[in-house]
LUMROSE-74672 format. One line per 8 residues: number of its first residue (from 1); their letters; for each residue x, y, z of C-alpha. Coordinates in nm, 3 decimals. Layout:
! residues N
NUM = A = X Y Z | ...
END
This chain:
! residues 443
1 = XXXXXXXX = 0.177 -0.798 -3.999 | -0.199 -0.887 -4.051 | -0.421 -0.846 -3.766 | -0.827 -0.780 -3.829 | -0.916 -0.465 -3.710 | -1.246 -0.444 -3.487 | -1.417 -0.113 -3.392 | -1.210 -0.012 -3.109
9 = XXXXXXXX = -0.894 -0.149 -3.263 | -0.661 0.164 -3.315 | -0.305 0.191 -3.546 | -0.027 0.389 -3.495 | 0.064 0.611 -3.765 | 0.318 0.840 -3.666 | 0.554 0.919 -3.366 | 0.762 1.168 -3.196
17 = XXXXXXXX = 0.976 1.154 -2.921 | 1.112 1.441 -2.687 | 1.324 1.409 -2.400 | 1.405 1.609 -2.091 | 1.659 1.602 -1.844 | 1.542 1.657 -1.480 | 1.786 1.803 -1.211 | 1.705 1.724 -0.856
25 = XXXXXXXX = 1.749 2.007 -0.620 | 1.927 1.728 -0.412 | 2.029 1.405 -0.430 | 1.782 1.120 -0.395 | 1.974 0.769 -0.292 | 1.815 0.457 -0.357 | 1.970 0.106 -0.350 | 2.281 0.259 -0.215
33 = XXXXXXXX = 2.324 0.514 -0.529 | 2.280 0.885 -0.565 | 2.013 1.025 -0.828 | 2.080 1.373 -0.882 | 1.913 1.410 -1.210 | 1.681 1.134 -1.477 | 1.572 1.172 -1.861 | 1.186 1.167 -1.902
41 = XXXXXXXX = 1.098 1.041 -2.226 | 0.793 1.183 -2.399 | 0.632 0.964 -2.714 | 0.333 1.112 -2.904 | 0.170 0.914 -3.122 | -0.130 0.977 -3.355 | -0.380 0.677 -3.444 | -0.608 0.639 -3.672
49 = XXXXXXXX = -0.947 0.399 -3.606 | -1.136 0.128 -3.810 | -1.348 0.455 -3.905 | -1.034 0.653 -4.041 | -1.063 0.895 -3.733 | -0.697 1.023 -3.657 | -0.649 1.080 -3.296 | -0.344 1.181 -3.093
57 = XXXXXXXX = -0.219 1.053 -2.771 | 0.118 1.153 -2.508 | 0.247 0.938 -2.287 | 0.594 0.947 -2.047 | 0.852 0.735 -1.851 | 1.088 0.827 -1.639 | 1.485 0.678 -1.708 | 1.574 0.640 -1.433
65 = XXXXXXXX = 1.963 0.483 -1.500 | 2.045 0.443 -1.142 | 1.743 0.254 -1.035 | 1.689 0.064 -1.324 | 2.037 0.005 -1.504 | 2.307 0.042 -1.165 | 2.599 -0.091 -1.294 | 2.731 -0.121 -1.637
73 = XXXXXXXX = 3.115 -0.101 -1.805 | 2.955 0.244 -1.921 | 2.881 0.547 -1.734 | 2.543 0.683 -1.639 | 2.518 0.939 -1.934 | 2.592 0.660 -2.167 | 2.352 0.413 -2.048 | 2.081 0.717 -2.046
81 = XXXXXXXX = 2.196 0.757 -2.405 | 2.151 0.407 -2.492 | 1.814 0.410 -2.336 | 1.696 0.705 -2.530 | 1.784 0.526 -2.842 | 1.568 0.247 -2.728 | 1.284 0.473 -2.683 | 1.306 0.583 -3.033
89 = XXXXXXXX = 1.338 0.250 -3.172 | 1.069 0.121 -2.990 | 0.822 0.447 -3.103 | 0.923 0.329 -3.460 | 0.829 0.019 -3.386 | 0.499 0.037 -3.313 | 0.407 0.219 -3.624 | 0.475 -0.147 -3.759
97 = XXXXXXXX = 0.267 -0.313 -3.514 | -0.047 -0.349 -3.673 | -0.423 -0.253 -3.544 | -0.522 -0.354 -3.225 | -0.601 -0.254 -2.844 | -0.309 -0.078 -2.669 | -0.218 -0.433 -2.476 | -0.188 -0.613 -2.769
105 = XXXXXXXX = -0.004 -0.343 -2.927 | 0.226 -0.387 -2.642 | 0.240 -0.728 -2.611 | 0.368 -0.753 -3.009 | 0.661 -0.471 -2.858 | 0.709 -0.666 -2.560 | 0.759 -1.024 -2.733 | 1.037 -0.847 -2.914
113 = XXXXXXXX = 1.193 -0.662 -2.638 | 1.458 -0.902 -2.482 | 1.633 -0.926 -2.874 | 1.596 -0.549 -2.905 | 1.798 -0.528 -2.525 | 2.063 -0.802 -2.628 | 2.152 -0.612 -2.960 | 2.141 -0.301 -2.747
121 = XXXXXXXX = 2.364 -0.448 -2.525 | 2.634 -0.557 -2.775 | 2.623 -0.173 -2.922 | 2.731 -0.019 -2.613 | 2.956 -0.306 -2.498 | 2.797 -0.413 -2.207 | 2.692 -0.765 -2.132 | 2.359 -0.660 -2.108
129 = XXXXXXXX = 2.061 -0.449 -2.026 | 1.836 -0.483 -1.780 | 1.476 -0.595 -1.866 | 1.376 -0.315 -1.597 | 1.537 -0.053 -1.803 | 1.390 -0.186 -2.145 | 1.031 -0.182 -1.943 | 1.076 0.221 -1.854
137 = XXXXXXXX = 1.156 0.255 -2.276 | 0.893 0.084 -2.364 | 0.666 0.239 -2.084 | 0.655 0.568 -2.254 | 0.547 0.423 -2.627 | 0.257 0.176 -2.426 | 0.133 0.496 -2.229 | 0.067 0.743 -2.522
145 = XXXXXXXX = -0.122 0.423 -2.715 | -0.305 0.363 -2.410 | -0.386 0.760 -2.422 | -0.491 0.777 -2.809 | -0.708 0.450 -2.772 | -0.915 0.636 -2.492 | -0.947 0.947 -2.668 | -1.046 0.773 -3.011
153 = XXXXXXXX = -1.377 0.672 -2.787 | -1.385 0.958 -2.567 | -1.394 0.781 -2.280 | -1.144 0.718 -1.928 | -0.880 0.448 -2.049 | -0.954 0.279 -1.754 | -1.314 0.284 -1.870 | -1.199 0.041 -2.141
161 = XXXXXXXX = -1.053 -0.240 -1.936 | -1.334 -0.485 -2.017 | -1.474 -0.727 -2.267 | -1.621 -0.488 -2.455 | -1.302 -0.299 -2.551 | -1.042 -0.564 -2.526 | -0.925 -0.840 -2.741 | -0.813 -1.074 -2.478
169 = XXXXXXXX = -0.890 -1.170 -2.150 | -0.658 -1.256 -1.838 | -0.694 -1.627 -1.941 | -0.434 -1.592 -2.140 | -0.183 -1.580 -1.855 | -0.430 -1.826 -1.622 | -0.681 -2.023 -1.777 | -0.835 -2.030 -1.428
177 = XXXXXXXX = -0.891 -1.659 -1.561 | -1.076 -1.726 -1.900 | -1.357 -1.413 -1.905 | -1.201 -1.216 -1.619 | -1.083 -0.848 -1.761 | -0.883 -0.627 -1.574 | -1.139 -0.379 -1.603 | -1.322 -0.631 -1.364
185 = XXXXXXXX = -1.146 -0.529 -1.043 | -1.159 -0.172 -1.091 | -1.405 0.033 -0.872 | -1.528 0.414 -0.848 | -1.208 0.631 -0.905 | -1.152 0.842 -0.643 | -1.078 1.192 -0.699 | -0.866 1.274 -0.327
193 = XXXXXXXX = -0.580 1.080 -0.267 | -0.339 1.093 0.042 | 0.002 1.148 -0.012 | 0.291 0.960 0.065 | 0.592 1.134 0.175 | 0.920 0.972 0.104 | 1.188 0.969 0.367 | 1.532 0.914 0.210
201 = XXXXXXXX = 1.802 0.793 0.403 | 1.978 1.112 0.452 | 1.703 1.313 0.506 | 1.666 1.525 0.838 | 1.393 1.447 1.116 | 1.402 1.750 1.298 | 1.479 2.145 1.195 | 1.828 2.140 1.400
209 = XXXXXXXX = 1.938 1.834 1.153 | 1.856 2.016 0.858 | 2.105 2.116 0.638 | 2.064 2.470 0.469 | 1.754 2.516 0.245 | 1.623 2.152 0.306 | 1.309 2.075 0.485 | 1.283 1.844 0.821
217 = XXXXXXXX = 1.017 1.571 0.812 | 0.889 1.738 1.100 | 0.843 2.068 0.893 | 0.660 1.855 0.596 | 0.416 1.698 0.812 | 0.300 2.022 0.997 | 0.300 2.228 0.677 | 0.072 1.939 0.469
225 = XXXXXXXX = -0.052 1.727 0.746 | 0.024 1.413 0.581 | -0.067 1.077 0.713 | 0.131 0.824 0.489 | 0.528 0.780 0.506 | 0.761 0.536 0.346 | 1.075 0.509 0.502 | 1.400 0.416 0.301
233 = XXXXXXXX = 1.631 0.220 0.486 | 2.004 0.157 0.450 | 2.084 -0.231 0.604 | 2.202 -0.198 0.926 | 1.899 -0.387 1.086 | 2.008 -0.199 1.452 | 2.002 0.162 1.318 | 1.737 0.105 1.044
241 = XXXXXXXX = 1.544 0.036 1.356 | 1.578 0.298 1.548 | 1.540 0.532 1.223 | 1.178 0.380 1.181 | 1.148 0.448 1.537 | 1.244 0.801 1.572 | 1.069 0.897 1.240 | 0.770 0.784 1.337
249 = XXXXXXXX = 0.791 0.972 1.703 | 0.889 1.276 1.499 | 0.575 1.236 1.291 | 0.322 1.185 1.558 | 0.445 1.505 1.723 | 0.365 1.731 1.476 | 0.091 1.512 1.255 | -0.145 1.234 1.291
257 = XXXXXXXX = 0.060 0.978 1.042 | -0.135 0.648 1.012 | 0.105 0.418 0.801 | 0.453 0.357 0.749 | 0.583 0.162 0.491 | 0.961 0.018 0.462 | 1.186 0.041 0.169 | 1.547 -0.107 0.241
265 = XXXXXXXX = 1.592 -0.060 -0.176 | 1.765 -0.411 -0.208 | 1.996 -0.325 0.118 | 1.950 -0.645 0.312 | 2.113 -1.018 0.227 | 1.959 -1.252 0.492 | 1.556 -1.224 0.584 | 1.680 -1.258 0.968
273 = XXXXXXXX = 1.820 -0.945 0.917 | 1.513 -0.794 0.837 | 1.347 -0.995 1.168 | 1.662 -0.801 1.346 | 1.514 -0.458 1.214 | 1.146 -0.540 1.281 | 1.236 -0.666 1.660 | 1.444 -0.362 1.728
281 = XXXXXXXX = 1.104 -0.155 1.587 | 0.887 -0.339 1.795 | 1.116 -0.317 2.098 | 1.163 0.051 2.072 | 0.813 0.168 2.033 | 0.470 -0.099 1.998 | 0.297 0.187 1.807 | 0.563 0.250 1.554
289 = XXXXXXXX = 0.577 -0.143 1.489 | 0.180 -0.118 1.475 | 0.176 0.101 1.223 | 0.397 -0.054 0.968 | 0.190 -0.150 0.640 | 0.433 -0.330 0.438 | 0.795 -0.385 0.311 | 0.899 -0.313 -0.008
297 = XXXXXXXX = 1.189 -0.506 -0.165 | 1.442 -0.584 0.124 | 1.663 -0.819 -0.068 | 1.905 -0.755 -0.418 | 1.679 -0.817 -0.737 | 1.767 -1.139 -0.880 | 1.824 -1.301 -0.549 | 1.612 -1.571 -0.397
305 = XXXXXXXX = 1.547 -1.604 0.004 | 1.425 -1.947 0.123 | 1.022 -1.978 0.096 | 0.951 -2.067 0.408 | 1.138 -1.803 0.539 | 1.010 -1.527 0.326 | 0.627 -1.659 0.418 | 0.728 -1.545 0.767
313 = XXXXXXXX = 0.835 -1.266 0.698 | 0.528 -1.174 0.467 | 0.295 -1.300 0.757 | 0.479 -1.027 1.000 | 0.453 -0.754 0.794 | 0.316 -0.787 0.377 | 0.637 -0.799 0.226 | 0.618 -0.653 -0.163
321 = XXXXXXXX = 0.837 -0.695 -0.480 | 0.967 -0.394 -0.687 | 1.314 -0.400 -0.864 | 1.298 -0.758 -0.910 | 0.937 -0.745 -1.090 | 1.028 -0.755 -1.452 | 0.800 -1.031 -1.573 | 0.417 -1.079 -1.568
329 = XXXXXXXX = 0.494 -1.494 -1.553 | 0.675 -1.407 -1.222 | 0.331 -1.347 -1.072 | 0.293 -1.755 -1.121 | 0.539 -1.835 -0.826 | 0.565 -1.526 -0.619 | 0.303 -1.647 -0.327 | 0.514 -1.965 -0.310
337 = XXXXXXXX = 0.842 -1.804 -0.274 | 0.682 -1.636 -0.021 | 0.634 -1.253 -0.145 | 0.286 -1.087 -0.082 | 0.263 -0.917 -0.376 | 0.381 -0.683 -0.619 | 0.466 -0.293 -0.669 | 0.324 -0.145 -1.003
345 = XXXXXXXX = 0.450 0.180 -1.158 | 0.327 0.393 -1.447 | 0.644 0.475 -1.611 | 0.693 0.084 -1.652 | 0.413 0.113 -1.906 | 0.019 0.099 -1.894 | -0.032 -0.235 -1.996 | 0.176 -0.443 -1.743
353 = XXXXXXXX = 0.070 -0.209 -1.467 | -0.314 -0.318 -1.563 | -0.218 -0.653 -1.599 | 0.000 -0.707 -1.331 | -0.296 -0.552 -1.129 | -0.603 -0.781 -1.252 | -0.404 -1.102 -1.231 | -0.266 -1.038 -0.847
361 = XXXXXXXX = -0.619 -0.914 -0.779 | -0.762 -1.243 -0.894 | -0.497 -1.425 -0.685 | -0.565 -1.231 -0.332 | -0.223 -1.082 -0.362 | -0.146 -0.715 -0.258 | -0.044 -0.470 -0.526 | 0.086 -0.103 -0.430
369 = XXXXXXXX = 0.173 0.164 -0.705 | 0.476 0.375 -0.653 | 0.592 0.664 -0.864 | 0.927 0.686 -0.947 | 0.970 1.062 -0.901 | 0.713 1.088 -1.191 | 0.695 1.449 -1.277 | 0.459 1.696 -1.471
377 = XXXXXXXX = 0.263 1.453 -1.730 | 0.403 1.124 -1.554 | 0.279 1.261 -1.212 | -0.060 1.292 -1.361 | -0.050 0.976 -1.527 | 0.056 0.818 -1.150 | -0.246 0.995 -0.999 | -0.485 0.882 -1.236
385 = XXXXXXXX = -0.359 0.502 -1.185 | -0.334 0.507 -0.836 | -0.700 0.710 -0.873 | -0.860 0.397 -1.049 | -0.725 0.112 -0.885 | -0.807 -0.058 -0.553 | -0.452 -0.116 -0.420 | -0.375 -0.252 -0.114
393 = XXXXXXXX = -0.305 0.091 0.002 | -0.463 0.381 -0.121 | -0.139 0.647 -0.104 | 0.018 0.881 -0.421 | 0.406 0.855 -0.372 | 0.494 1.213 -0.465 | 0.841 1.263 -0.423 | 0.898 1.516 -0.670
401 = XXXXXXXX = 0.753 1.790 -0.459 | 1.057 1.690 -0.222 | 1.323 1.680 -0.527 | 1.186 1.835 -0.829 | 0.949 2.077 -0.733 | 1.027 2.274 -1.020 | 0.974 2.009 -1.287 | 0.585 2.045 -1.240
409 = XXXXXXXX = 0.531 2.412 -1.278 | 0.330 2.344 -1.610 | 0.100 2.091 -1.412 | 0.080 2.338 -1.124 | -0.058 2.584 -1.356 | -0.344 2.385 -1.503 | -0.389 2.169 -1.236 | -0.266 2.349 -0.899
417 = XXXXXXXX = -0.509 2.099 -0.674 | -0.296 1.818 -0.823 | 0.053 1.932 -0.728 | -0.035 2.146 -0.397 | -0.100 1.925 -0.078 | -0.384 2.035 0.127 | -0.462 1.822 0.474 | -0.235 1.549 0.327
425 = XXXXXXXX = -0.435 1.508 0.004 | -0.419 1.571 -0.380 | -0.725 1.626 -0.569 | -0.766 1.500 -0.930 | -0.976 1.704 -1.143 | -1.323 1.564 -1.225 | -1.365 1.417 -1.617 | -1.140 1.386 -1.911
433 = XXXXXXXX = -1.054 1.121 -2.172 | -0.759 0.888 -2.234 | -0.483 0.839 -1.958 | -0.528 1.198 -1.802 | -0.793 1.337 -1.558 | -0.928 1.683 -1.688 | -0.816 1.662 -2.051 | -1.103 1.665 -2.296
441 = XXX = -0.879 1.667 -2.625 | -0.546 1.574 -2.754 | -0.290 1.816 -2.710
END
């Protein structure tokens, strides 16, 4: 592969992959499926610059099988093993991708992703391996290259998404964006982030409802003074509406909650039922209804709703696509289809996150970041991503402190202010190069 090397390019020389099994303290149910454990994939890369300097970088991703690959003829552990194999393949392939900036290198791997997924499906005896799962596997590799690229220039990676460092603008995706770069939409990085608390479908609201060892919503709100809440729903319009109002009332009794988002995780099948749920909220509590900020992926991924009906829903409450967003090309049609915007996740890769953010912002779409139960290095990355972007809603989703706090022990020892929540906020360390705040060198 012959690619000219410019001064800010890097070429990947070596890679190393590691995997860690994260056990949740209690199940976390999304899309009707309980998650009891997941794998984190970490990729380490060594890159060389045009000047011959060698620099290391690290990237991680959450291989959440129940979320990304929810059904198959093989069991969850076999699917997890298949994704680990895909991470290794992609980590090997990046050493053959040639020089470039990390987005160019990602494009070369991304262009071949569907072929790799088809081959993997044949190897494991499945009809398909979802692209969403493939993006998570590629994410760890992509993130590591972004980290090394920033460290090679001794800069935060977020300072480099400009014409000075990137080889291509957003005109690749839309001719009207010729000369526009993702960095054009980055503001001054924030160092204090409001935490979004996630209320799972079965999570208790008050102490008398709590199972042994499980803190209730009221205890979380009172202890951490949280101001942002995301409520998972089950798909019953009336029961869900009542749940939203009950949760809102509990939070108002124990703290100054300002913003409430709703995440049915694909459990609704018609726009009319979502309206019924919202009507229930409005009838029971005008204050709760006014607190609603956005609605996340109410319908099953891959399904289509009538565009006019979807636009009516989005006009009522901004409605963003999460699980269904697997291709940047979808951004061309989302507004016409009635969606308000998209969810980005660090685990799916820094390149698609930054590109989707830039394109969506240029088109006036909403963008929100969520974290997929990110832990340790992944939580650092997710926090830095939220801090650097001018998102429609400014919170950091941080549910690993609820479901897998032990997995953040190493990060807590280095940056306790990022792991511990005070007055509803976490604080990022100052400085740093590459993807992660506060880190001055590779390692």
